[in-house]
C-alpha positions, 0 to 999 in steps of 0.5 A: 500500500502506497503512502498516498493510498494509506493516507486516503484510506485513513481520511475516508474512515475519519470522514465517514465516522464524522459523516454518519453519526450513529442514529437512535435505533428503531425500537419495537415500540414504534408504531407502524406509521413511524418511518424507520431510521437507517443505521448510523453508518449505512453502507448502502449509501456508498458508491464503491465505483467512485474514488474517494480521493477524487470525489469523496461526496460521490463515494460516501453518498453516491447511492443515496439518491437511488434509495431516497428520491426527493418526496413530492412534498419536498424540494430537497431530501437528506439524512437530516430530513429522514431523522426529522420525519421520524421525530415529526411522526413521534411528535404528531402522536403526542400532539394528537393525544394533547388535542384529544381532550383528556385530562391534561396539565394547563400547558398540555392543554395550551399545546393541544389547543394550538395544534387542534386550531391549526388542524381545523381547516373548516373553522379557518375557512369559515372565518376567512380573513376576518382575523386580519380585519382589525389590522386592515382597518388600522391601515385604512385609518391612516390619515398621513405619513406622520402616523407611520412610526407607530404602525411600523412599531406595531408591525414589528410586534406582529412579525411584519417586516414591511419596509425594514427589519428591527431586532436585537443582536450580539455586538460584533465588537463586544460579545458582552453586549446585546444591541438593537439593530435595523436592517433592510427589508420589505421585499416579497421575493427571496432576495434583491437579485431576483428583481434584477437578474436578466434572462428568460427564467428571471423574467418569468419569475417576476411575471409570476410574482406580480400575478401572485400579488394580483391573485392575493388581492383578488382573494381579498375582494378587489376587482381584477383590474384594480388588483393587477394595478395594485400588484404593479405598484407593489412591484415598483416599490419593492424594486426601488427597495431592492435597488438600495438593498445590499446583495447577499454576498456583500452581507457575508462580510461582517464589516459591511453590516456593522454601523453602530451609531446613535439613534439621532444619526439614524434620524438624520439618515431617515428623517421621514420616520420619528424613530423615538416614536417607533422605538416606543411603539415597538416596546423597546427598552431605552435605546441610545444607539443601534446598528444600522446594517445598511445606511444607504438602504435607509437613505433610499427608503426615506426618499421612497417614503417621501415620494410615494403617495399615501394610498399607494403606501396603504396598498403596499402595507396591505400586501405586506400584512398578508405576506407576513401572515402564516398561510396556515391560518388563512383560508384554503384559497390563500394557502393554495395560492401562496404554496403555488408561487413560493413552493411550487414555482420558486422551490420546485416542490410538486405537492404541499406537505400534509396538513398534520405535518405542517401543524406539528412543525408550527406547534413545535416552532411556537414552543421553541419561541416561548422558550426564549426571552421576549427580547430575542430577535424577531424576524432574525435569520441566520447570516448568509455566512453561516456554513450549511453542511450538506451530507447525504441529500438530494436537491435540484433547482426547480427547472431540473427537478422531476416529480418522483414518487415518495419512498415507500 
């Protein structure tokens, strides 16, 4: 055995041991509906025809796609998803028990009620968009742009990121401190480059997006002509916001998204918003300084707010309100429309996930949010620079994805 071969063999063993962390064994107590977990080191995944020193990923995971094609209710699939499916099924059993109405602790009752209300699609459809009426009325009641700071502050409390994001974060230069931060926001497409990429695919996506907004407004009761006109206005606003937004590559450098400044300096950048009133409406503790991740965005946003008439601003706010609302709590027609654009067209997912799976995930997420302090970042997403480790998985872009049957 040559030195190179010996070194390669050692590397293969080391990487495989890290790659295939042993998973919990399937027990006899598991129900027949619970998906089986593969063994920790599943040699079926290994493609022995590949040279691990040339293409280790193909060697370690080359057969995974044959054994686990992408289910129709997903846009990608991997070993992590297999474990998640198992956990989700176990969680489902627990939630069904909690929702059944037997004797429960107060907390179990709350969990069961949350899950049961999510599953009750008949009640959701009957209510329609009545639960949003108070928020729509708040928008309709706006008399001038001077009233926007309170509305924006309220929006941050209900997870609506129209115009911009507000949250707290660890100070990049002093890990002992948690600081307030404002960031670019207000877009309905995944990120700024969706608004500017050239080519047939990009143009088609933008056309589909405008049609999606039109469809949402029609579902809200607008005539088709007005819905189409409103959708074009929203696309113009979002394109203007995207133009002053930072691209995702630039955001990966912490230096580009760290501009700690007094609140008074932010007020100079964007004087169209009374920031002291906004902070009060958002329920923020006393704040004297904050991180303005992208000062140029707030300059541009301020100019856009000044040049846009109040009625158009209200139209945009209505759209962002629905966009920020979890489609699980909206009537089926809204839910179907949102899935069609964001999951089927953008992500290549042929079919929606079963309702119980989505409700189990929503309940789990609600419990996770309750476990953190109320001052934790609302709307905060992991930075683009965070590594995303992809072990054995299948994933294709929408245009290359073919419908495949779910594994048995």
